[in-house]
Phi, psi and omega in degrees: 000320179292322180298322179296317179295317177303314177301316176299319175301316179294325179295313176301316185298318178298319184295314180297323177294319176297314176301316178299323183293314180297320181293317177298325181291321183290321178293324185279325188235353188297321183287334181279333187267347183282148181287159182287126179249199181300324184291321180295317178300320179301320180297318181293319179294330178291325174302311179304320178292330175296322185274337189299315180302319179294318176295321175303317185292328186264322188285328182275007172270153181290069182222173176280162184305123174284140178264355181212138175238156181252125183226120181062040183056020173241137178285144177231137182267142183241130178247129182264161180276009183299139166275113187303316186296308183294320182297323174293322175302311178304317178301315176298320177301314180294319179292330181290319185263340171053048173295152180313302168225142181204147176225149169227127177232138175232129182240142178276119182294336179283316188257339186086354178300138173277111185276335173204142177203109189222137174242143182220133178254106188294325182290325174268352181051052178219158183265146185213100179294337180301332176298330180283328187263330182288136176261066181241014184250123178303138187285337183056218185285357175300332178295342177300337174298312178300312181292325174295316182298325178292315181289318180288327176296329174289339174091355176275346181227139171227180186298337181267355181301133178259143179230144178262139181217157178238151179082197180278142181288342183272354180257173179207088176255164186293322181297336179290329188262347180250357179062041185285340176258146182284166178111153178287149178254183182261147184259134178212139179289158180298320179297312175302316180299322176296309183300324183261010178052059179281102183300320185297310183297317182291325176293318182292316180297324177296313179300321184280329190235005181211190177216159179304316177301319177295317183290323178293320175303312182301315179297323176291328174294330179274004173106012172281158179060024177203149181288124178267336181260140181285343189273326183224163185263008180294145179229140168292139185237138172216142182234153181288167178223166183244348181252143185293317182300313179297327175293322174296318175305313182293317178294330183266348187084013186266048179211171176248006181272335174275114183242157186209159169258158184296335175294314180299324177297319178290321181301323182299319173292329178295321181298317182294321180295326179273021175062034176092011180256130181266122182245110184306130184293144173251117182265311185251138175251335184214137162230122186210157175286156179296337180265002185224149177261003182284127175284113185267002182253134177282126184247023180292148184258145176243129179231146174206146176273131182240349171205159182286160179297334175290322176294318181295331176293317177299318177297319182293328173297318180286324180288329175293323179297327176301325180284320192273320185224004185255212189287347178254009190292322185303313181289314180288344173293339178277348178289142183296142187293338179297327176287314183297330183292326189246353179244146169260122186234135176221149177202183178207133183259166171196148174207142184196155177255129179145195176082182179234120003289151186287141174163184176272112182274134178238103185263151165205131173231139181207158169242159179217121180214153176299142174291335167277101188291349173290346183263017174106181181260355176075209189230166173235143182224141171232134179236128174234120172250132174252112185257118187271307183250316185216155176283143177252307185205147178286141179295324177300326179292316176298317178299316177304318176299318182294313182296318175299319183290321182300307184281350172268325191237332183266295176242088189283140175234153178300118184229125174260103180293128181260171176303140176312132178282144179290129176256110186272138172283171175293156182300322183295311179297319180297321181289325178295316177295321178292326179290319176298321177295321175296322181293315177302314181296315179296324177295317176298321180294320178295318181298317177294323179296312183303314180303315177301320182295321178297320182295313178293328177294320177298318181296319178295321174298315178298322182294317185291329179293316181294323179292000000 
């Protein structure tokens, strides 16, 4: 009996020693071995909030991208998500054409990283990143992307739905949306209206099948009225209306109150390319002190679905029509057929006068991704040119150059470059040029005749003198 008690005591003693050992191990190493949970994430997000006021102060100034910021009297090094090779190409393009004010933004559709983002003031020949980040630019017809997503998402409109309109498609008068004038109008499909940026049809379709509050709600899902970037607090703005005509203006982009920044413009194309998923764009990847390799900046990604894959497929069809037969066809007709064979490209143009800096804005946003989806989701590009006195280059042409450069030099895909396609002018211009060439040829021919006649006259006079 005593032997049994001694064995029990030894067992209890061993258990207590083991328990004490486990308790000591948890105290010493438990915090280092646990996985990051909500508390750890909160600490990282708090660091982002600590840096944001300083980034706001520095990035929204009219300067080039800073590589260092000062926080708490200590210098911190900043690393951007830029691809250096692509970013340098973009800078060279802007310096070459010297538009009064211009921006180019390129987003990686898969990661959300901003591969290039440059603003340029042509008159001063200097780079200005605040042009890229400030939401002081009227969205113009880019808002038609939001309107189309809202209408198609409700199920009452699809790309083949026909609408009648009167007058010019680029104007928007009250009689055009109320059918105040008699007489038949012209019929156009919703896809063609999108591709050719028909303000009248988009205004009428919005009044008939949506409401100002619904359109604003859809826009907010796409990133309006909220900060999209972790680095700065700028927001693209859209406001509701109470008047039908103002609603038609808002839905078609025929106003200057709906404003957007160039990063958001590129993001809208990225959402369409990603089957309706919004991936918050990333500008900064690292912030660290010079003496440490620890990254103090949160790089976690935020994603949300804003439209169904079926609606996204309809949107891609309409944006492709813009490139093939719509307002961007002339510039993309110059793209080598080898790229067209392997890439799916869709886009949207926009133009309006106003905003800050003031001028005639020429917008273009587009996505470009391999038709073979195993090769990735490609990129999205936005280009904005502000022309004060004269035009320098089309925004869609710059976007075409960026797309070609990216898939030829950055993320290469097998491309068989074809012989350059002939670009035919309109019949009227061609006839005028042909008439001009005939006139020049006939003038040269007559000049040749008169010179011959002079020679013969001289020779006759010389003969008569000799005689």
